[in-house]
N, C-alpha and C positions, 0 to 999 in steps of 0.2 A: 569345254569350260566348267567342265563339272568338279574340278576341285579347287575351285577361281573363288573366294568368296562372294554372297551377292552383291554388295554394295561396289565391289569391284567392276563385276560383270556390269553393272547397269552404269557404271560411269564409263564404260568401256562401249556399251551401245549407245551413251549418250553423245561420247565423241564422234563415234562413227556415222550417226544421223547430223552433227552439226558440219561434219567435215562434207559428208555428202551434201546437205543444202546448200554450203558456201562454193562447192566445186560446178555440182550439177544442178541443182535447183534454182538458185539465185543467178546465176547467169543470164538462163533462160525467160525469168522474168524481169532481168532489168534491160534484156534486147527483144522485147516482147512485139513481135510482129515485123521486123526490121529485117528488109535482105543484107545480105552479105557487103554489097555494095554501100549501101547507107551505114551499116556500121564503121567501113572504112573512112566514110565520108568527113572532111571538116568543114562543119557550120559556124555563121556566123557567132559570134560570143564566146565561140569554146575557148578564148584568150581573157577572157574580161577578168578572170579571178587569179591571179598571180599564184602559182605553185598549185593550181587545181586539178582536180581529175575530174574525168569523165567516168560520172557514174550508170548513165543509164540512154540507152539509143532503142525510144520506142517507137511506133509508128502503123497507121492503118491508112484503107483507101475510104475516103466519103465521096459518096455516090451526088455529089454537086462540084461545082466549079468551084475554083476560091473566090471570086467574088461570094459568094453564097456561103462561103463558112469564115470569112475574115470578118464580118460584122460581129458573129456572135463572138471570134476572140477576142475583138477590140474591145467589147463592152465588160467583160470580165472582172470581178473585181467583189470584194464582201460588202463594198459601199454600194456595188451597181448591179450586175444583172446576174452577181453569184460566179460560180464554176463548173454548173454543170454536171458536179462527180454528186458523193454522198452527203448530201446538203447537210442532213444533221452531225455531221464529222466537217466540214468544212465551211460551212457559210451560216453558222448558229440556228441550223434548225430549217432558216429561210428558205424555199421552193427558189431554184433557180428560175429566171427570164425564159418564158416560151415563147418572145417574139423579139423582133428589133426595137431597138430603142432610139432612135435621132439624138436623145441629149446625151448619151452616153457614145457616138460613136465618135468624141470629138480626143480620144486619147494619141498625145503628143510623144515622140520622142525625148527625154526627159522629163517625163511626170510621173506619175508614181500612180498604184491602184492599192488599197487596202485590201491585206489576207486577213482579218479580222473584222466582224461585225464593230466593233468600237472604235475603228481606225486609228488602234494604237501601235502596228505591225500594218507593214503596208511592203511591197516590193517596189522596186525603182524600174525603169523603162529607160535601157540604155541603148536599147536599138530598137528600131520600128521602121520597116520598108512595106507599105501597105500592099495585102496581098501576097506577102511573100514571107515575111518573119518577124516576128514580134517576140524581144529577151526581155523576159524578168530576172531581177536582183535582188535578192535577199541577204542583205549584210547587218548580222545580228549577232548582238554582245549577250554573255549568256550569265549565269542559271534563267535567271529571268530576261526573257526574249526581249530586247529593244536595238531598233537600228541606229548602226552607227556609218558615220563617212566613209564607205571605201578606199578613198585618194589618200587617207591618213594612216598612221599607225593600229593596227588593229587593239581589242581590249585581248585581256589575260586568258578569258575564253571566250571564244565564238563559234559562228559558223558564218560562211562568205557562201551562198550558191545561186547556182545558174539556172531558170526554168524556161526553153526558145523552144518556140512553134513555127516550124518552117515549111511553108505550102509548095508545092509545084502542081501545074496541070496533069492530067495523065491524057492518054491518047483518047481513051471513052470518054472525055469530059466529066472527068470526077477530079478529085484531087487527092494528092498524096501529101500527107500530114504527119509530121516526123516531128517527134518532139526528144528534146536532148536536157540533159539537168547535169552539171559538173559542182563540184564544192572541194572546198580546205576548209579545216575546222584546228583550233584547241582547247584541250591538250588532244593531241592527233590518236594517240591510241583509243583513248575513250571515246570521241568524235566517231572513228571508224567502228568500234564495238556497235555502239548505240545505231550506227546507222543500218550495217548486219543486221542485226536483231530484229530493229523494228523499224526503221525508215524506209528502205530498201524493199520491205511486201508491202508497205502502206500506202508507197508510190505504187506501185505496181495495182495494186484494188483500186485504189482514186482514179489513176489514169487512166484505165481499161474502162471505169466507168466513164468517165471525161469523151472519151473516143466514141464510145456507143452515145452518150447522149447528143453529143454534135453530130452524128449523122442524122440523128435520127431529126433535130431541129435544122439541121441547111436544110433534109431531104423535102422539110415541109417547108419552105420557100423562108420569104423574109420581104418587108416593106421597100420599094423602088429607092422611095427618097432617102432608107439608109444605109441602101448599098450604094446610091451615090455620092455621102456625104462619107463615106468609109473611102471611096479611090482618091479623094482629093490628097493632095500633097500634106504631107503630115511629119515635120521635123524639128519643130521647135516649141517651145511654151511648155506647160504643163496642162496635164488633164482637169477637166472639171468635176472634181471626185465628190 
């Protein structure tokens, strides 16, 4: 390439790097820890977003049974226990909870949890099956994020995404935790570009951190009364956020 102008060589190298990231690295990040069978499985909540596409299936094994992992998941929220990830990025700088809080174990299908500390934006809870499935959905108008009702016509610019947690017991007494995400948005090309450049790598950074922190918390135990509350049927109503 000695006869090619430096600017063109730089552009070609940048293009090759971008192509390599999109075709080789990004799929590995978005499928982090998942087995081939898990990648091919259909999960509850996959069909919640009309026209949505699955963007990630990430998984980990936690050295504690589902009844010790579930209380940590059900108390998530920026207005509750945090998200057990990088708190300065997704919890307003406040430390995520290090213990099970009985007052935060009342999340119900049809409820919501705040995704930001000031409670102006939230996740809805369209599906919840104790110790098995927790599905969170955020339908947000853009450019300034604000929730809209996903049952009606969407705004001109929006994202509609699902973040879902699926638990199953392992033969060794642990928990296999599979976390899936799917979404759609408009304008489609711009949303897809932002996802690839920013949200997908950010999701990998935050999700792998959450996996590690959940394993740490679940293996150190939790208060028995909180676990008992978490096993009660939870089908209707809203959370006390």
